[in-house]
C-alpha positions as CSV (number, residue, x, y, z in Angstrom):
1,M,152.0,99.1,88.8
2,R,152.7,101.3,85.7
3,G,149.9,102.6,83.8
4,R,147.8,102.5,86.7
5,S,145.8,105.9,87.5
6,L,144.5,107.6,90.3
7,A,140.7,106.6,88.8
8,D,141.8,102.7,88.8
9,D,142.8,103.3,92.4
10,V,139.9,104.9,93.6
11,R,137.5,102.2,91.6
12,E,139.4,99.3,93.4
13,V,138.9,100.6,96.8
14,A,134.9,101.4,96.0
15,R,134.6,98.2,94.8
16,G,136.0,96.6,98.5
17,W,134.8,99.2,100.6
18,R,131.6,98.1,102.5
19,W,129.3,101.4,102.0
20,T,126.7,99.8,104.6
21,R,127.0,98.2,107.9
22,R,125.0,95.0,106.8
23,P,126.8,91.9,108.1
24,L,128.7,89.9,105.3
25,T,127.4,86.2,106.4
26,P,125.9,84.4,103.5
27,R,122.3,83.7,103.7
28,S,122.9,80.0,103.9
29,A,125.1,80.3,107.2
30,E,122.8,83.2,108.8
31,A,121.1,80.4,111.2
32,W,124.5,79.6,112.8
33,A,125.9,83.2,112.8
34,P,126.1,84.8,116.3
35,R,123.0,87.2,116.8
36,P,124.5,91.0,116.7
37,E,123.5,93.2,119.6
38,P,120.4,95.4,118.5
39,R,121.0,98.9,118.3
40,E,118.9,101.8,119.2
41,F,118.0,104.2,116.6
42,P,116.3,107.1,118.2
43,T,113.2,108.7,116.1
44,D,111.2,111.0,118.7
45,W,113.2,113.7,116.7
46,A,110.7,113.0,113.6
47,R,107.5,113.7,115.7
48,T,108.5,117.6,116.3
49,R,106.8,119.9,115.2
50,V,109.5,120.8,112.6
51,A,109.9,117.2,111.2
52,K,106.1,117.1,110.9
53,A,105.8,120.4,108.8
54,T,108.8,119.0,106.8
55,R,107.1,115.6,106.3
56,E,103.9,116.9,105.1
57,A,105.8,119.0,102.4
58,V,107.3,116.2,101.2
59,L,104.4,113.7,101.2
60,S,102.3,116.7,99.4
61,Y,104.8,118.1,96.9
62,G,107.2,115.2,96.6
63,F,105.6,111.7,96.9
64,R,101.9,112.5,95.8
65,P,102.8,114.2,92.3
66,V,105.2,111.5,91.5
67,I,102.4,109.2,92.6
68,H,99.7,110.6,90.5
69,V,102.3,111.3,87.3
70,E,103.3,107.7,87.4
71,T,100.2,105.6,88.4
72,E,96.7,105.9,88.5
73,M,95.9,105.6,91.9
74,A,92.3,104.7,93.2
75,V,91.2,105.1,96.9
76,D,88.1,103.8,98.2
77,G,86.6,103.5,101.8
78,L,87.9,106.5,103.5
79,D,84.2,106.8,104.9
80,H,85.0,104.0,106.7
81,L,87.3,106.2,109.1
82,D,84.3,108.8,109.9
83,G,83.3,108.2,113.7
84,V,86.4,106.0,114.2
85,R,88.4,107.0,117.7
86,T,91.9,107.3,117.4
87,P,94.6,106.0,117.3
88,V,93.8,102.7,115.3
89,M,95.9,100.3,113.6
90,F,96.2,100.0,110.2
91,V,97.2,96.7,108.7
92,A,97.6,96.3,104.8
93,N,99.6,93.5,102.7
94,H,103.0,94.4,101.3
95,A,104.5,93.8,98.2
96,S,106.2,97.3,97.2
97,H,108.3,100.2,98.4
98,M,105.5,102.0,97.1
99,D,103.2,100.7,99.9
100,T,103.9,103.5,102.6
101,P,103.5,106.4,100.3
102,L,100.2,105.3,98.9
103,I,98.6,104.7,102.3
104,L,100.1,108.1,103.9
105,C,98.8,110.2,100.7
106,A,95.8,108.4,100.6
107,L,94.8,108.9,104.4
108,P,93.1,112.9,105.3
109,K,95.8,115.1,106.6
110,A,94.3,115.0,109.9
111,W,95.1,111.4,110.0
112,R,98.2,111.3,108.0
113,E,100.1,113.6,111.0
114,R,99.1,111.6,113.8
115,T,100.4,108.1,111.8
116,A,103.6,106.3,112.3
117,V,104.9,103.5,110.5
118,A,106.3,100.2,111.5
119,A,109.6,99.3,109.5
120,A,112.3,96.4,109.9
121,A,115.0,97.5,111.7
122,D,117.5,95.2,110.0
123,Y,116.5,96.7,106.7
124,F,115.5,100.4,107.1
125,F,117.5,100.9,110.2
126,D,121.1,99.2,109.4
127,V,122.6,102.5,108.1
128,W,122.0,106.2,109.6
129,W,121.5,107.8,106.5
130,R,118.5,105.5,105.4
131,A,117.1,105.5,108.7
132,A,117.1,109.3,109.0
133,S,115.6,109.4,105.6
134,T,112.7,106.9,106.5
135,A,111.9,108.3,109.8
136,L,111.7,111.9,108.4
137,A,109.7,111.0,105.2
138,F,107.2,108.4,106.6
139,N,107.3,109.1,110.1
140,T,109.1,105.3,110.7
141,F,110.2,103.6,114.0
142,P,112.3,100.2,114.1
143,I,110.7,96.9,114.6
144,E,112.7,93.7,115.1
145,R,111.3,91.3,113.0
146,T,112.2,88.3,115.4
147,G,109.9,89.7,117.8
148,G,110.5,89.7,121.5
149,A,109.7,92.3,124.1
150,R,112.0,95.1,122.6
151,A,110.2,94.4,119.1
152,T,106.9,96.6,120.3
153,D,108.3,98.5,123.1
154,T,108.5,101.8,120.7
155,A,104.8,100.6,119.1
156,R,103.5,100.6,122.8
157,R,104.5,104.0,123.8
158,L,103.1,105.7,120.5
159,V,99.8,104.1,121.0
160,G,99.8,105.5,124.5
161,E,100.6,108.8,123.3
162,G,97.7,108.5,120.6
163,W,99.6,108.0,117.4
164,S,97.8,105.4,114.8
165,L,100.3,102.7,113.3
166,V,100.6,101.2,109.9
167,V,101.5,97.4,110.3
168,Y,102.4,95.1,107.7
169,P,102.0,91.4,109.3
170,E,104.0,89.6,106.6
171,G,106.9,91.2,107.9
172,T,108.6,91.8,104.4
173,R,107.8,92.6,101.2
174,S,106.2,89.9,99.0
175,R,108.3,88.1,96.9
176,D,105.6,86.6,94.3
177,G,103.2,89.3,94.7
178,W,100.5,87.3,96.8
179,V,100.1,87.7,100.7
180,G,102.6,85.6,102.6
181,R,101.9,84.2,106.1
182,F,100.7,86.5,108.6
183,R,102.5,87.3,112.1
184,H,100.3,87.9,114.9
185,G,102.2,90.7,116.5
186,A,99.7,93.5,115.1
187,A,96.6,91.3,116.8
188,R,98.2,91.1,120.3
189,L,99.3,94.7,120.1
190,A,95.6,96.0,119.2
191,L,94.1,93.3,122.0
192,E,96.6,94.9,124.2
193,F,95.6,98.5,124.1
194,G,91.9,97.7,123.2
195,I,92.6,99.7,119.8
196,P,90.5,98.8,116.5
197,V,92.1,97.7,113.4
198,V,91.4,99.1,109.9
199,P,92.2,96.6,107.2
200,I,93.7,98.0,103.8
201,A,94.0,96.1,100.8
202,L,96.7,97.3,98.6
203,R,96.5,95.9,94.9
204,G,98.6,96.7,91.8
205,T,101.7,97.9,93.6
206,F,103.4,94.7,92.9
207,A,102.9,95.0,89.0
208,A,103.7,98.7,89.2
209,M,107.1,98.6,91.1
210,P,107.9,95.1,91.8
211,R,111.3,94.3,94.0
212,G,114.2,95.4,92.7
213,R,113.0,98.4,91.2
214,S,113.6,102.1,92.8
215,W,111.1,103.9,90.7
216,P,107.3,102.8,89.2
217,V,107.5,101.0,85.7
218,K,106.3,103.2,82.7
219,G,102.5,103.4,81.7
220,R,100.7,104.7,84.2
221,L,99.5,101.5,85.7
222,P,96.6,101.3,88.3
223,V,97.2,101.1,91.9
224,S,94.5,100.4,94.4
225,V,93.8,101.5,98.3
226,R,90.7,100.3,99.8
227,F,90.1,100.9,103.7
228,G,87.5,98.7,105.4
229,P,85.4,98.8,108.2
230,A,87.2,99.0,112.0
231,L,87.5,95.6,113.6
232,Q,87.1,95.6,117.4
233,A,88.2,92.5,119.1
234,E,85.2,90.6,120.9
235,P,85.2,89.9,124.7
236,G,87.4,87.2,125.6
237,E,89.0,86.6,122.0
238,D,92.6,85.7,121.9
239,F,94.9,87.1,119.4
240,R,95.0,84.1,116.9
241,S,91.3,84.8,116.7
242,F,91.9,88.3,116.2
243,S,94.4,87.6,113.8
244,R,92.4,85.5,111.6
245,R,89.4,87.9,111.4
246,I,91.6,90.7,110.0
247,Q,92.6,88.1,107.3
248,Q,89.1,87.5,106.2
249,A,88.5,91.1,106.4
250,M,91.4,91.9,104.1
251,G,90.3,89.2,101.7
252,R,86.8,90.4,101.6
253,L,88.7,94.1,100.8
254,W,90.7,92.2,98.0
255,D,87.7,90.5,96.4
256,E,85.5,94.0,96.8
257,D,88.3,95.8,94.9
258,A,88.5,92.9,92.1
259,T,84.8,92.6,92.0
260,D,82.4,94.7,93.4
261,W,80.9,95.4,97.3
262,F,77.8,93.1,96.7
263,R,79.9,90.0,95.2
264,S,82.1,90.2,97.9
265,L,79.7,89.8,100.5
266,R,78.2,87.0,98.8
267,H,81.5,85.1,98.3
268,Q,82.0,85.7,102.1
269,A,78.7,84.1,102.9
270,E,79.2,81.0,100.6
271,G,82.9,80.8,101.9
272,T,84.3,81.5,98.4
273,T,86.2,84.5,98.9
274,P,89.6,83.9,96.7
275,S,92.8,83.3,99.1
276,L,95.0,86.2,99.8
277,A,98.0,83.5,99.5
278,G,97.0,83.5,95.7
279,P,96.7,80.3,93.1
280,P,98.3,76.8,94.0
281,A,100.9,77.1,90.9
282,P,104.5,77.2,90.2
283,R,106.3,80.9,91.4
284,W,106.6,81.9,87.8
285,R,103.0,81.3,87.4
286,R,102.0,83.4,90.6
287,M,104.4,86.2,89.6
288,W,102.8,86.1,86.0
289,E,99.7,86.6,87.5
290,S,100.3,89.0,90.1
291,S,102.6,91.4,87.8
292,R,99.3,91.6,85.6
293,P,98.1,95.3,85.4
294,L,94.8,95.8,87.1
295,P,91.9,96.9,84.8
296,R,92.0,100.8,84.2
297,R,89.2,102.6,85.6
298,G,86.4,105.0,83.9
299,P,86.0,105.1,80.2
300,E,89.0,103.8,77.7
301,R,91.6,106.2,76.7
302,V,91.2,107.5,72.9
303,W,95.0,108.1,72.6
304,P,97.3,105.5,73.6
305,R,100.2,106.1,75.7
């Protein structure tokens, strides 16, 4: 065709090229599509001495300055880690891609260096460059959202080697900022290995960096990372009961962060702790509520931003 330049040809090829290996099956047809064979992506290299040193540099001199420049980060409850024997399972709510760097940067260095993060295999490990970068930066390992024996094989091995784990029981980021349905995999694994669970409440991350954004919003919005007391399974307790206690502990932490320690305990005793699932309202109203920035701590600023 006359008048067509090389740049036009390159643009046309780029529009039709599959830059990732993600399936092209429409979401409405995924239930009937044949399930692809799971692929293994080795991550042991991400826990070598060189990779650990690189990760510490990336977190300390890359992510930490960005977090403190772009948000007002508050960390509470680290004293609950004193005297806790490793490994442990950190269980947190999940509303933003900001959550993992927040948790890792909030942890003391000694804990951070021995903590791995469970990441969805179908998202973070679908292409080699994303798998390699997340494994190096956050010490992630793939876990299948669909469950099964293979879903927790790596997690079992890491716990056996003394690594603490960060797990998001919802399995994916919240679409409206509130906590979704919990999966029982974290409680099952904690029971299997007899390790304690440390609940974490993350607040403000949906407002600071919601779905669809690759960078925090302007204005240094407040975000909060609150650690709770470690939970240990009681003798004879099943995973459903233990999972329910984990959710209740996270709910009290969320309430403590929104009010104060005494009122959160009073609400817990009265059975009036606000639900992590959010208010029963239309989705737009729920998103509007969860997108509201947290109150800023400390004295008001003299000069506006």
